[in-house]
GULO-928172 format. One record per atom (N, C-alpha, C): residue in three letters; y negated, x, z negated; residue number from 1. Coordinates in pm, 1 decimal. Layout:
{drenti 'ala', {Y, X, Z}, NUM}
...
This chain:
{drenti 'unk', {-7029.7, 1671.0, -5235.2}, 1}
{drenti 'unk', {-7132.5, 1760.9, -5187.8}, 1}
{drenti 'unk', {-7070.5, 1850.5, -5080.4}, 1}
{drenti 'unk', {-7146.6, 1875.9, -4979.4}, 2}
{drenti 'unk', {-7103.1, 1964.8, -4871.9}, 2}
{drenti 'unk', {-7203.8, 2077.2, -4859.0}, 2}
{drenti 'unk', {-7154.0, 2197.3, -4844.0}, 3}
{drenti 'unk', {-7240.5, 2314.2, -4827.4}, 3}
{drenti 'unk', {-7209.2, 2375.6, -4691.7}, 3}
{drenti 'unk', {-7309.3, 2391.2, -4610.4}, 4}
{drenti 'unk', {-7292.5, 2455.1, -4480.5}, 4}
{drenti 'unk', {-7330.8, 2601.9, -4492.5}, 4}
{drenti 'unk', {-7241.3, 2687.8, -4447.3}, 5}
{drenti 'unk', {-7265.6, 2831.8, -4453.7}, 5}
{drenti 'unk', {-7249.7, 2893.3, -4315.7}, 5}
{drenti 'unk', {-7327.9, 2996.1, -4289.7}, 6}
{drenti 'unk', {-7304.8, 3076.9, -4170.6}, 6}
{drenti 'unk', {-7187.0, 3169.7, -4200.4}, 6}
{drenti 'unk', {-7136.9, 3234.3, -4098.5}, 7}
{drenti 'unk', {-7028.1, 3329.6, -4118.9}, 7}
{drenti 'unk', {-7071.9, 3439.6, -4215.1}, 7}
{drenti 'unk', {-7192.5, 3489.5, -4198.3}, 8}
{drenti 'unk', {-7243.5, 3596.0, -4285.1}, 8}
{drenti 'unk', {-7255.4, 3548.6, -4429.8}, 8}
{drenti 'unk', {-7302.2, 3425.1, -4449.5}, 9}
{drenti 'unk', {-7312.6, 3369.7, -4584.9}, 9}
{drenti 'unk', {-7174.2, 3352.2, -4647.3}, 9}
{drenti 'unk', {-7079.4, 3306.0, -4567.6}, 10}
{drenti 'unk', {-6942.8, 3290.8, -4617.2}, 10}
{drenti 'unk', {-6886.5, 3426.6, -4659.6}, 10}
{drenti 'unk', {-6909.0, 3529.2, -4578.1}, 11}
{drenti 'unk', {-6861.0, 3663.3, -4613.0}, 11}
{drenti 'unk', {-6922.6, 3711.2, -4743.8}, 11}
{drenti 'unk', {-7051.7, 3688.6, -4763.5}, 12}
{drenti 'unk', {-7117.0, 3729.1, -4888.7}, 12}
{drenti 'unk', {-7060.9, 3649.7, -5006.3}, 12}
{drenti 'unk', {-7032.5, 3522.1, -4983.7}, 13}
{drenti 'unk', {-6971.4, 3440.9, -5088.8}, 13}
{drenti 'unk', {-6833.5, 3495.3, -5126.2}, 13}
{drenti 'unk', {-6756.9, 3534.3, -5026.9}, 14}
{drenti 'unk', {-6624.8, 3593.7, -5051.8}, 14}
{drenti 'unk', {-6639.8, 3722.7, -5132.3}, 14}
{drenti 'unk', {-6736.9, 3804.3, -5096.7}, 15}
{drenti 'unk', {-6760.6, 3928.4, -5169.8}, 15}
{drenti 'unk', {-6793.5, 3899.4, -5316.7}, 15}
{drenti 'unk', {-6885.2, 3805.9, -5339.4}, 16}
{drenti 'unk', {-6922.5, 3771.1, -5477.5}, 16}
{drenti 'unk', {-6804.3, 3713.4, -5554.0}, 16}
{drenti 'unk', {-6726.4, 3628.3, -5488.4}, 17}
{drenti 'unk', {-6607.3, 3572.2, -5553.7}, 17}
{drenti 'unk', {-6509.3, 3681.4, -5594.0}, 17}
{drenti 'unk', {-6488.2, 3774.4, -5504.1}, 18}
{drenti 'unk', {-6391.5, 3881.1, -5531.1}, 18}
{drenti 'unk', {-6439.2, 3969.4, -5647.5}, 18}
{drenti 'unk', {-6564.4, 4009.6, -5642.4}, 19}
{drenti 'unk', {-6619.2, 4092.3, -5750.5}, 19}
{drenti 'unk', {-6617.1, 4014.5, -5882.0}, 19}
{drenti 'unk', {-6656.5, 3888.5, -5877.8}, 20}
{drenti 'unk', {-6655.7, 3805.6, -5998.1}, 20}
{drenti 'unk', {-6516.9, 3788.6, -6055.3}, 20}
{drenti 'unk', {-6418.8, 3773.2, -5969.6}, 21}
{drenti 'unk', {-6280.8, 3758.1, -6016.0}, 21}
{drenti 'unk', {-6232.0, 3885.8, -6082.3}, 21}
{drenti 'unk', {-6269.2, 3999.5, -6027.4}, 22}
{drenti 'unk', {-6230.3, 4127.5, -6087.9}, 22}
{drenti 'unk', {-6289.3, 4138.2, -6227.2}, 22}
{drenti 'unk', {-6415.5, 4102.0, -6241.3}, 23}
{drenti 'unk', {-6482.3, 4110.7, -6371.2}, 23}
{drenti 'unk', {-6422.7, 4009.1, -6469.3}, 23}
{drenti 'unk', {-6402.3, 3886.6, -6423.9}, 24}
{drenti 'unk', {-6354.9, 3780.1, -6513.1}, 24}
{drenti 'unk', {-6209.4, 3798.9, -6553.5}, 24}
{drenti 'unk', {-6124.9, 3833.9, -6458.5}, 25}
{drenti 'unk', {-5982.1, 3841.9, -6488.8}, 25}
{drenti 'unk', {-5933.2, 3984.1, -6514.0}, 25}
{drenti 'unk', {-6001.7, 4082.2, -6456.5}, 26}
{drenti 'unk', {-5968.3, 4221.9, -6481.9}, 26}
{drenti 'unk', {-5819.9, 4247.4, -6495.5}, 26}
{drenti 'unk', {-5782.3, 4298.4, -6611.7}, 27}
{drenti 'unk', {-5642.3, 4330.8, -6639.0}, 27}
{drenti 'unk', {-5573.7, 4225.1, -6724.9}, 27}
{drenti 'unk', {-5627.0, 4103.9, -6724.8}, 28}
{drenti 'unk', {-5566.3, 3997.4, -6805.8}, 28}
{drenti 'unk', {-5421.6, 3974.4, -6766.4}, 28}
{drenti 'unk', {-5338.6, 3954.7, -6864.4}, 29}
{drenti 'unk', {-5199.5, 3918.0, -6838.7}, 29}
{drenti 'unk', {-5195.5, 3776.2, -6782.8}, 29}
{drenti 'unk', {-5277.9, 3689.3, -6841.1}, 30}
{drenti 'unk', {-5287.4, 3550.9, -6794.4}, 30}
{drenti 'unk', {-5426.8, 3527.1, -6735.4}, 30}
{drenti 'unk', {-5439.5, 3537.7, -6602.9}, 31}
{drenti 'unk', {-5571.0, 3517.7, -6540.7}, 31}
{drenti 'unk', {-5624.3, 3377.2, -6568.7}, 31}
{drenti 'unk', {-5755.0, 3363.7, -6562.2}, 32}
{drenti 'unk', {-5818.5, 3234.1, -6582.9}, 32}
{drenti 'unk', {-5787.5, 3147.3, -6460.7}, 32}
{drenti 'unk', {-5708.0, 3044.7, -6482.7}, 33}
{drenti 'unk', {-5653.8, 2961.6, -6375.1}, 33}
{drenti 'unk', {-5763.6, 2897.7, -6290.0}, 33}
{drenti 'unk', {-5867.7, 2847.8, -6354.9}, 34}
{drenti 'unk', {-5974.7, 2778.7, -6281.3}, 34}
{drenti 'unk', {-6044.8, 2871.8, -6183.2}, 34}
{drenti 'unk', {-6059.2, 2998.9, -6220.2}, 35}
{drenti 'unk', {-6122.9, 3095.1, -6129.9}, 35}
{drenti 'unk', {-6032.7, 3123.8, -6010.3}, 35}
{drenti 'unk', {-5904.2, 3137.9, -6036.0}, 36}
{drenti 'unk', {-5809.8, 3160.4, -5926.5}, 36}
{drenti 'unk', {-5809.1, 3041.9, -5829.6}, 36}
{drenti 'unk', {-5813.4, 2922.0, -5885.1}, 37}
{drenti 'unk', {-5808.8, 2802.1, -5801.3}, 37}
{drenti 'unk', {-5930.1, 2792.1, -5710.0}, 37}
{drenti 'unk', {-6048.9, 2813.6, -5763.6}, 38}
{drenti 'unk', {-6169.0, 2804.5, -5680.1}, 38}
{drenti 'unk', {-6171.7, 2917.9, -5578.3}, 38}
{drenti 'unk', {-6125.6, 3034.6, -5619.2}, 39}
{drenti 'unk', {-6120.1, 3147.3, -5525.7}, 39}
{drenti 'unk', {-6025.2, 3115.5, -5410.6}, 39}
{drenti 'unk', {-5908.1, 3063.2, -5440.1}, 40}
{drenti 'unk', {-5812.5, 3027.5, -5335.8}, 40}
{drenti 'unk', {-5869.2, 2919.4, -5243.6}, 40}
{drenti 'unk', {-5938.6, 2824.2, -5301.6}, 41}
{drenti 'unk', {-5998.3, 2717.4, -5222.1}, 41}
{drenti 'unk', {-6100.3, 2774.4, -5122.9}, 41}
{drenti 'unk', {-6190.0, 2858.5, -5171.7}, 42}
{drenti 'unk', {-6292.4, 2917.5, -5084.2}, 42}
{drenti 'unk', {-6227.8, 3009.4, -4981.2}, 42}
{drenti 'unk', {-6130.6, 3088.0, -5022.7}, 43}
{drenti 'unk', {-6060.9, 3177.2, -4929.6}, 43}
{drenti 'unk', {-5991.7, 3097.6, -4817.9}, 43}
{drenti 'unk', {-5948.1, 2975.2, -4848.7}, 44}
{drenti 'unk', {-5871.0, 2897.0, -4751.4}, 44}
{drenti 'unk', {-5949.8, 2864.3, -4624.3}, 44}
{drenti 'unk', {-6079.3, 2882.7, -4625.0}, 45}
{drenti 'unk', {-6162.2, 2856.1, -4508.0}, 45}
{drenti 'unk', {-6179.7, 2979.9, -4418.5}, 45}
{drenti 'unk', {-6104.7, 3085.1, -4446.6}, 46}
{drenti 'unk', {-6127.1, 3211.9, -4376.7}, 46}
{drenti 'unk', {-6113.0, 3200.7, -4224.9}, 46}
{drenti 'unk', {-6020.4, 3121.5, -4176.1}, 47}
{drenti 'unk', {-6004.3, 3108.9, -4030.7}, 47}
{drenti 'unk', {-6120.5, 3032.7, -3968.9}, 47}
{drenti 'unk', {-6166.5, 2930.5, -4038.6}, 48}
{drenti 'unk', {-6280.1, 2851.1, -3989.6}, 48}
{drenti 'unk', {-6403.0, 2939.6, -3969.3}, 48}
{drenti 'unk', {-6415.2, 3043.7, -4053.3}, 49}
{drenti 'unk', {-6529.5, 3135.1, -4045.0}, 49}
{drenti 'unk', {-6495.4, 3265.8, -3972.8}, 49}
{drenti 'unk', {-6381.1, 3269.8, -3908.1}, 50}
{drenti 'unk', {-6335.4, 3389.2, -3835.4}, 50}
{drenti 'unk', {-6342.3, 3515.0, -3923.3}, 50}
{drenti 'unk', {-6282.0, 3507.4, -4039.3}, 51}
{drenti 'unk', {-6285.3, 3619.7, -4133.7}, 51}
{drenti 'unk', {-6145.7, 3676.9, -4157.8}, 51}
{drenti 'unk', {-6067.8, 3686.2, -4051.4}, 52}
{drenti 'unk', {-5932.5, 3739.8, -4063.0}, 52}
{drenti 'unk', {-5931.2, 3888.1, -4101.7}, 52}
{drenti 'unk', {-6043.5, 3956.9, -4080.9}, 53}
{drenti 'unk', {-6050.8, 4097.8, -4121.3}, 53}
{drenti 'unk', {-6074.2, 4111.6, -4271.7}, 53}
{drenti 'unk', {-6102.7, 4000.2, -4337.8}, 54}
{drenti 'unk', {-6131.6, 4002.1, -4482.0}, 54}
{drenti 'unk', {-6020.2, 3935.9, -4562.7}, 54}
{drenti 'unk', {-5971.5, 3822.6, -4514.4}, 55}
{drenti 'unk', {-5872.7, 3743.2, -4587.7}, 55}
{drenti 'unk', {-5749.6, 3722.8, -4499.7}, 55}
{drenti 'unk', {-5633.3, 3729.2, -4561.9}, 56}
{drenti 'unk', {-5506.4, 3699.6, -4494.5}, 56}
{drenti 'unk', {-5436.1, 3590.1, -4574.0}, 56}
{drenti 'unk', {-5351.1, 3513.7, -4504.5}, 57}
{drenti 'unk', {-5271.5, 3412.2, -4572.8}, 57}
{drenti 'unk', {-5128.4, 3462.1, -4583.1}, 57}
{drenti 'unk', {-5078.7, 3468.2, -4705.4}, 58}
{drenti 'unk', {-4939.3, 3504.8, -4729.9}, 58}
{drenti 'unk', {-4861.4, 3374.1, -4738.2}, 58}
{drenti 'unk', {-4797.2, 3337.9, -4627.8}, 59}
{drenti 'unk', {-4727.8, 3209.5, -4619.7}, 59}
{drenti 'unk', {-4611.7, 3200.3, -4717.8}, 59}
{drenti 'unk', {-4544.7, 3311.5, -4743.2}, 60}
{drenti 'unk', {-4429.1, 3307.6, -4834.0}, 60}
{drenti 'unk', {-4468.4, 3271.2, -4976.7}, 60}
{drenti 'unk', {-4590.0, 3306.7, -5016.5}, 61}
{drenti 'unk', {-4638.6, 3275.5, -5151.5}, 61}
{drenti 'unk', {-4745.4, 3167.2, -5149.4}, 61}
{drenti 'unk', {-4784.0, 3125.4, -5029.6}, 62}
{drenti 'unk', {-4893.7, 3030.8, -5008.9}, 62}
{drenti 'unk', {-5018.1, 3075.0, -5085.2}, 62}
{drenti 'unk', {-5054.1, 3201.0, -5062.8}, 63}
{drenti 'unk', {-5173.0, 3258.5, -5125.5}, 63}
{drenti 'unk', {-5262.8, 3319.8, -5019.5}, 63}
{drenti 'unk', {-5391.9, 3310.3, -5044.7}, 64}
{drenti 'unk', {-5491.3, 3377.3, -4961.8}, 64}
{drenti 'unk', {-5528.7, 3505.7, -5033.4}, 64}
{drenti 'unk', {-5512.8, 3616.5, -4963.1}, 65}
{drenti 'unk', {-5535.8, 3745.6, -5027.6}, 65}
{drenti 'unk', {-5631.8, 3830.1, -4944.7}, 65}
{drenti 'unk', {-5715.9, 3906.9, -5014.0}, 66}
{drenti 'unk', {-5807.3, 3994.9, -4940.8}, 66}
{drenti 'unk', {-5731.2, 4110.4, -4876.8}, 66}
{drenti 'unk', {-5783.8, 4158.4, -4766.2}, 67}
{drenti 'unk', {-5722.3, 4273.6, -4701.0}, 67}
{drenti 'unk', {-5748.0, 4399.0, -4785.0}, 67}
{drenti 'unk', {-5668.3, 4499.8, -4763.4}, 68}
{drenti 'unk', {-5682.5, 4624.8, -4836.1}, 68}
{drenti 'unk', {-5818.5, 4688.3, -4810.2}, 68}
{drenti 'unk', {-5864.4, 4686.5, -4685.7}, 69}
{drenti 'unk', {-5994.9, 4743.6, -4651.6}, 69}
{drenti 'unk', {-6107.0, 4672.4, -4726.0}, 69}
{drenti 'unk', {-6097.5, 4539.6, -4732.1}, 70}
{drenti 'unk', {-6198.4, 4461.4, -4802.7}, 70}
{drenti 'unk', {-6197.1, 4494.2, -4951.7}, 70}
{drenti 'unk', {-6077.2, 4499.6, -5010.7}, 71}
{drenti 'unk', {-6066.5, 4531.8, -5153.8}, 71}
{drenti 'unk', {-6125.9, 4668.7, -5184.9}, 71}
{drenti 'unk', {-6099.4, 4766.4, -5099.2}, 72}
{drenti 'unk', {-6153.8, 4900.5, -5121.1}, 72}
{drenti 'unk', {-6306.2, 4899.4, -5116.1}, 72}
{drenti 'unk', {-6361.0, 4825.4, -5021.9}, 73}
{drenti 'unk', {-6506.7, 4814.6, -5010.5}, 73}
{drenti 'unk', {-6565.8, 4750.5, -5135.6}, 73}
{drenti 'unk', {-6503.0, 4645.9, -5185.8}, 74}
{drenti 'unk', {-6553.1, 4576.6, -5304.2}, 74}
{drenti 'unk', {-6537.6, 4662.5, -5430.2}, 74}
{drenti 'unk', {-6433.0, 4743.1, -5435.3}, 75}
{drenti 'unk', {-6412.3, 4830.4, -5551.6}, 75}
{drenti 'unk', {-6523.2, 4934.0, -5563.1}, 75}
{drenti 'unk', {-6583.9, 4971.9, -5452.6}, 76}
{drenti 'unk', {-6698.3, 5063.0, -5458.9}, 76}
{drenti 'unk', {-6811.5, 5000.9, -5539.5}, 76}
{drenti 'unk', {-6837.9, 4871.7, -5518.2}, 77}
{drenti 'unk', {-6941.3, 4801.6, -5594.4}, 77}
{drenti 'unk', {-6903.4, 4792.9, -5741.7}, 77}
{drenti 'unk', {-6778.0, 4759.0, -5767.0}, 78}
{drenti 'unk', {-6730.3, 4743.2, -5905.0}, 78}
{drenti 'unk', {-6737.0, 4876.8, -5978.8}, 78}
{drenti 'unk', {-6692.7, 4983.1, -5914.7}, 79}
{drenti 'unk', {-6694.8, 5114.8, -5978.6}, 79}
{drenti 'unk', {-6837.3, 5161.4, -6006.5}, 79}
{drenti 'unk', {-6927.3, 5136.0, -5913.7}, 80}
{drenti 'unk', {-7068.0, 5171.9, -5934.7}, 80}
{drenti 'unk', {-7124.3, 5095.4, -6054.8}, 80}
{drenti 'unk', {-7093.9, 4966.6, -6061.1}, 81}
{drenti 'unk', {-7140.0, 4885.9, -6174.2}, 81}
{drenti 'unk', {-7080.4, 4937.2, -6305.9}, 81}
{drenti 'unk', {-6952.3, 4964.7, -6305.8}, 82}
{drenti 'unk', {-6885.5, 5011.5, -6428.0}, 82}
{drenti 'unk', {-6945.0, 5143.2, -6476.2}, 82}
{drenti 'unk', {-6975.6, 5231.7, -6385.1}, 83}
{drenti 'unk', {-7035.7, 5359.9, -6421.7}, 83}
{drenti 'unk', {-7172.2, 5338.6, -6485.8}, 83}
{drenti 'unk', {-7254.1, 5255.1, -6424.2}, 84}
{drenti 'unk', {-7386.9, 5227.2, -6479.3}, 84}
{drenti 'unk', {-7376.7, 5156.4, -6613.8}, 84}
{drenti 'unk', {-7283.1, 5062.5, -6624.6}, 85}
{drenti 'unk', {-7264.5, 4989.4, -6749.8}, 85}
{drenti 'unk', {-7214.4, 5082.4, -6860.5}, 85}
{drenti 'unk', {-7126.0, 5174.2, -6825.5}, 86}
{drenti 'unk', {-7075.6, 5270.8, -6923.0}, 86}
{drenti 'unk', {-7190.2, 5353.9, -6979.5}, 86}
{drenti 'unk', {-7273.4, 5407.4, -6891.2}, 87}
{drenti 'unk', {-7385.5, 5490.5, -6935.9}, 87}
{drenti 'unk', {-7479.7, 5408.4, -7022.7}, 87}
{drenti 'unk', {-7513.7, 5289.2, -6978.9}, 88}
{drenti 'unk', {-7604.0, 5201.4, -7055.1}, 88}
{drenti 'unk', {-7546.7, 5172.1, -7193.8}, 88}
{drenti 'unk', {-7419.0, 5135.7, -7198.6}, 89}
{drenti 'unk', {-7355.9, 5103.9, -7327.9}, 89}
{drenti 'unk', {-7349.4, 5226.5, -7417.9}, 89}
{drenti 'unk', {-7312.6, 5339.8, -7360.7}, 90}
{drenti 'unk', {-7304.3, 5463.1, -7439.1}, 90}
{drenti 'unk', {-7440.0, 5499.3, -7497.7}, 90}
{drenti 'unk', {-7542.6, 5496.6, -7415.4}, 91}
{drenti 'unk', {-7677.3, 5530.7, -7461.8}, 91}
{drenti 'unk', {-7722.6, 5434.5, -7570.8}, 91}
{drenti 'unk', {-7701.3, 5306.0, -7551.2}, 92}
{drenti 'unk', {-7743.7, 5207.5, -7651.5}, 92}
{drenti 'unk', {-7669.9, 5228.2, -7784.0}, 92}
{drenti 'unk', {-7541.4, 5248.3, -7779.0}, 93}
{drenti 'unk', {-7463.9, 5263.9, -7903.0}, 93}
{drenti 'unk', {-7500.5, 5392.9, -7976.4}, 93}
{drenti 'unk', {-7515.1, 5501.4, -7901.8}, 94}
{drenti 'unk', {-7552.9, 5627.3, -7965.5}, 94}
{drenti 'unk', {-7695.0, 5620.4, -8021.4}, 94}
{drenti 'unk', {-7784.3, 5555.4, -7949.5}, 95}
{drenti 'unk', {-7923.4, 5544.0, -7994.8}, 95}
{drenti 'unk', {-7933.5, 5461.0, -8121.9}, 95}
{drenti 'unk', {-7862.5, 5350.3, -8126.7}, 96}
{drenti 'unk', {-7861.9, 5267.9, -8248.1}, 96}
{drenti 'unk', {-7799.4, 5344.1, -8364.6}, 96}
{drenti 'unk', {-7690.5, 5414.3, -8337.7}, 97}
{drenti 'unk', {-7625.2, 5493.5, -8441.5}, 97}
{drenti 'unk', {-7721.2, 5596.8, -8498.7}, 97}
{drenti 'unk', {-7790.7, 5668.5, -8410.2}, 98}
{drenti 'unk', {-7881.2, 5773.8, -8455.7}, 98}
{drenti 'unk', {-8002.3, 5717.6, -8529.5}, 98}
{drenti 'unk', {-8050.9, 5601.9, -8484.7}, 99}
{drenti 'unk', {-8163.1, 5538.2, -8555.3}, 99}
{drenti 'unk', {-8119.6, 5495.1, -8695.5}, 99}
{drenti 'unk', {-7998.6, 5445.7, -8707.7}, 100}
{drenti 'unk', {-7946.4, 5409.2, -8840.9}, 100}
{drenti 'unk', {-7931.1, 5533.5, -8927.3}, 100}
{drenti 'unk', {-7882.1, 5641.3, -8870.2}, 101}
{drenti 'unk', {-7867.6, 5765.6, -8946.9}, 101}
{drenti 'unk', {-8003.5, 5818.1, -8993.8}, 101}
{drenti 'unk', {-8104.1, 5803.6, -8910.4}, 102}
{drenti 'unk', {-8236.6, 5853.7, -8946.0}, 102}
{drenti 'unk', {-8304.1, 5766.9, -9052.8}, 102}
{drenti 'unk', {-8295.7, 5636.4, -9036.3}, 103}
{drenti 'unk', {-8372.9, 5546.5, -9122.6}, 103}
{drenti 'unk', {-8289.8, 5473.2, -9227.2}, 103}
{drenti 'unk', {-8159.8, 5462.0, -9203.1}, 104}
{drenti 'unk', {-8075.1, 5380.0, -9288.5}, 104}
{drenti 'unk', {-8067.6, 5239.3, -9232.0}, 104}
{drenti 'unk', {-7952.6, 5177.4, -9244.6}, 105}
{drenti 'unk', {-7930.0, 5045.7, -9185.5}, 105}
{drenti 'unk', {-8024.0, 4940.0, -9243.6}, 105}
{drenti 'unk', {-8038.0, 4938.1, -9373.6}, 106}
{drenti 'unk', {-8120.8, 4835.5, -9437.1}, 106}
{drenti 'unk', {-8267.2, 4847.9, -9395.4}, 106}
{drenti 'unk', {-8316.6, 4968.6, -9393.6}, 107}
{drenti 'unk', {-8456.7, 4989.1, -9353.0}, 107}
{drenti 'unk', {-8475.5, 4950.4, -9207.3}, 107}
{drenti 'unk', {-8383.5, 4992.5, -9122.3}, 108}
{drenti 'unk', {-8393.4, 4961.2, -8979.1}, 108}
{drenti 'unk', {-8389.3, 4810.0, -8956.4}, 108}
{drenti 'unk', {-8299.9, 4742.3, -9025.1}, 109}
{drenti 'unk', {-8289.7, 4596.7, -9008.7}, 109}
{drenti 'unk', {-8415.8, 4525.1, -9055.1}, 109}
{drenti 'unk', {-8486.4, 4581.0, -9152.0}, 110}
{drenti 'unk', {-8606.8, 4517.0, -9205.3}, 110}
{drenti 'unk', {-8735.1, 4559.0, -9134.0}, 110}
{drenti 'unk', {-8726.2, 4649.3, -9038.5}, 111}
{drenti 'unk', {-8844.3, 4689.8, -8961.3}, 111}
{drenti 'unk', {-8888.2, 4574.8, -8872.0}, 111}
{drenti 'unk', {-9018.3, 4571.3, -8841.7}, 112}
{drenti 'unk', {-9060.3, 4471.5, -8743.1}, 112}
{drenti 'unk', {-9005.8, 4515.8, -8607.5}, 112}
{drenti 'unk', {-9000.3, 4422.5, -8516.6}, 113}
{drenti 'unk', {-8934.8, 4445.4, -8387.5}, 113}
{drenti 'unk', {-8991.4, 4566.0, -8313.3}, 113}
{drenti 'unk', {-9122.6, 4581.1, -8313.4}, 114}
{drenti 'unk', {-9186.0, 4691.9, -8241.1}, 114}
{drenti 'unk', {-9141.1, 4826.7, -8297.6}, 114}
{drenti 'unk', {-9140.8, 4840.5, -8430.6}, 115}
{drenti 'unk', {-9099.4, 4966.8, -8492.8}, 115}
{drenti 'unk', {-8950.3, 4994.0, -8472.0}, 115}
{drenti 'unk', {-8870.4, 4889.0, -8478.5}, 116}
{drenti 'unk', {-8726.0, 4903.4, -8457.5}, 116}
{drenti 'unk', {-8698.4, 4950.3, -8315.3}, 116}
{drenti 'unk', {-8767.6, 4888.3, -8219.8}, 117}
{drenti 'unk', {-8749.8, 4928.2, -8079.7}, 117}
{drenti 'unk', {-8792.3, 5073.0, -8059.1}, 117}
{drenti 'unk', {-8902.2, 5112.2, -8120.4}, 118}
{drenti 'unk', {-8949.4, 5250.0, -8108.2}, 118}
{drenti 'unk', {-8847.5, 5346.9, -8168.2}, 118}
{drenti 'unk', {-8791.1, 5311.4, -8283.5}, 119}
{drenti 'unk', {-8692.9, 5398.3, -8349.0}, 119}
{drenti 'unk', {-8569.9, 5419.5, -8261.0}, 119}
{drenti 'unk', {-8527.1, 5315.1, -8192.4}, 120}
{drenti 'unk', {-8408.8, 5324.9, -8106.4}, 120}
{drenti 'unk', {-8444.6, 5390.2, -7972.8}, 120}
{drenti 'unk', {-8559.0, 5351.9, -7915.1}, 121}
{drenti 'unk', {-8597.0, 5403.5, -7783.6}, 121}
{drenti 'unk', {-8620.7, 5554.2, -7783.9}, 121}
{drenti 'unk', {-8660.8, 5607.2, -7896.9}, 122}
{drenti 'unk', {-8679.6, 5751.6, -7908.2}, 122}
{drenti 'unk', {-8548.4, 5822.8, -7872.1}, 122}
{drenti 'unk', {-8438.9, 5769.8, -7920.6}, 123}
{drenti 'unk', {-8308.4, 5829.0, -7891.4}, 123}
{drenti 'unk', {-8260.5, 5793.8, -7751.0}, 123}
{drenti 'unk', {-8292.3, 5674.1, -7705.0}, 124}
{drenti 'unk', {-8253.2, 5636.4, -7569.4}, 124}
{drenti 'unk', {-8309.4, 5735.2, -7468.4}, 124}
{drenti 'unk', {-8437.2, 5766.0, -7481.6}, 125}
{drenti 'unk', {-8500.8, 5861.5, -7389.7}, 125}
{drenti 'unk', {-8428.7, 5995.2, -7393.4}, 125}
{drenti 'unk', {-8396.8, 6040.2, -7512.4}, 126}
{drenti 'unk', {-8327.3, 6168.4, -7529.6}, 126}
{drenti 'unk', {-8192.4, 6166.3, -7455.8}, 126}
{drenti 'unk', {-8115.5, 6059.6, -7475.8}, 127}
{drenti 'unk', {-7982.9, 6052.1, -7413.5}, 127}
{drenti 'unk', {-7991.2, 6031.9, -7262.2}, 127}
{drenti 'unk', {-8080.8, 5945.7, -7216.6}, 128}
{drenti 'unk', {-8094.5, 5926.0, -7071.8}, 128}
{drenti 'unk', {-8135.8, 6055.7, -7002.6}, 128}
{drenti 'unk', {-8228.0, 6130.1, -7061.0}, 129}
{drenti 'unk', {-8269.2, 6257.7, -7002.0}, 129}
{drenti 'unk', {-8153.1, 6356.3, -6997.9}, 129}
{drenti 'unk', {-8075.4, 6360.3, -7104.3}, 130}
{drenti 'unk', {-7959.8, 6450.3, -7108.0}, 130}
{drenti 'unk', {-7859.4, 6414.4, -6999.0}, 130}
{drenti 'unk', {-7829.9, 6286.1, -6985.5}, 131}
{drenti 'unk', {-7732.7, 6242.7, -6884.7}, 131}
{drenti 'unk', {-7786.8, 6267.6, -6744.3}, 131}
{drenti 'unk', {-7915.4, 6245.1, -6725.8}, 132}
{drenti 'unk', {-7975.6, 6269.0, -6594.2}, 132}
{drenti 'unk', {-7965.7, 6416.4, -6556.4}, 132}
{drenti 'unk', {-7990.2, 6504.1, -6652.0}, 133}
{drenti 'unk', {-7989.0, 6648.3, -6624.9}, 133}
{drenti 'unk', {-7848.8, 6707.6, -6619.2}, 133}
{drenti 'unk', {-7757.8, 6661.6, -6708.0}, 134}
{drenti 'unk', {-7628.8, 6729.1, -6721.8}, 134}
{drenti 'unk', {-7507.2, 6638.5, -6714.0}, 134}
{drenti 'unk', {-7528.1, 6512.0, -6685.6}, 135}
{drenti 'unk', {-7413.5, 6420.3, -6688.7}, 135}
{drenti 'unk', {-7358.7, 6415.4, -6830.9}, 135}
{drenti 'unk', {-7228.7, 6413.6, -6843.4}, 136}
{drenti 'unk', {-7166.0, 6409.3, -6975.9}, 136}
{drenti 'unk', {-7118.5, 6547.4, -7021.5}, 136}
{drenti 'unk', {-7157.0, 6649.5, -6949.0}, 137}
{drenti 'unk', {-7109.4, 6785.4, -6976.0}, 137}
{drenti 'unk', {-7131.4, 6829.0, -7120.2}, 137}
{drenti 'unk', {-7243.6, 6796.1, -7180.3}, 138}
{drenti 'unk', {-7274.5, 6844.4, -7315.0}, 138}
{drenti 'unk', {-7234.7, 6747.5, -7426.5}, 138}
{drenti 'unk', {-7174.3, 6635.3, -7390.7}, 139}
{drenti 'unk', {-7128.9, 6541.1, -7492.5}, 139}
{drenti 'unk', {-6992.1, 6585.4, -7541.3}, 139}
{drenti 'unk', {-6971.4, 6573.8, -7670.4}, 140}
{drenti 'unk', {-6839.6, 6605.5, -7723.0}, 140}
{drenti 'unk', {-6813.3, 6518.1, -7844.4}, 140}
{drenti 'unk', {-6687.3, 6503.6, -7875.4}, 141}
{drenti 'unk', {-6645.3, 6426.8, -7991.4}, 141}
{drenti 'unk', {-6579.8, 6523.5, -8088.4}, 141}
{drenti 'unk', {-6627.2, 6518.8, -8210.6}, 142}
{drenti 'unk', {-6566.9, 6600.8, -8314.7}, 142}
{drenti 'unk', {-6489.9, 6508.7, -8406.6}, 142}
{drenti 'unk', {-6361.9, 6532.6, -8420.0}, 143}
{drenti 'unk', {-6278.9, 6451.2, -8507.0}, 143}
{drenti 'unk', {-6282.2, 6508.3, -8648.0}, 143}
{drenti 'unk', {-6306.5, 6422.0, -8742.5}, 144}
{drenti 'unk', {-6308.1, 6465.1, -8881.7}, 144}
{drenti 'unk', {-6165.3, 6477.3, -8930.6}, 144}
{drenti 'unk', {-6139.3, 6584.5, -9003.7}, 145}
{drenti 'unk', {-6006.0, 6600.9, -9060.9}, 145}
{drenti 'unk', {-5995.1, 6514.2, -9184.8}, 145}
{drenti 'unk', {-5881.4, 6455.0, -9200.9}, 146}
{drenti 'unk', {-5861.1, 6368.1, -9317.3}, 146}
{drenti 'unk', {-5804.6, 6444.9, -9433.2}, 146}
């Protein structure tokens, strides 16, 4: 199969590959080899698409690497996503916790879907409004003494 891309499409593909690689491999000690291989393969066309401002070839390591400017630009997307994901995860976990505290786990699990969603969403609204108004300023963790 052959895929024809414009320079702009190739650049967007490089951006998606880079962001995807960050998400997939993150801080792994052993990166997923198949992802690295496909990324290197796609990066290898950088000269054909005149994308020297995005990708460089390190001949000593025979690796195609993104430029620092490109990485910084892509990290803005990743950081924005991580921030949104953090808030979403925090709100969901706190809302489920509070719904369990209010109703009990067994009762909540046995509720029909509509009632369960309502029980959790009541807290979601509360937390989203708090974060919208004050960020995390009013959140605190109290450690129980043992």
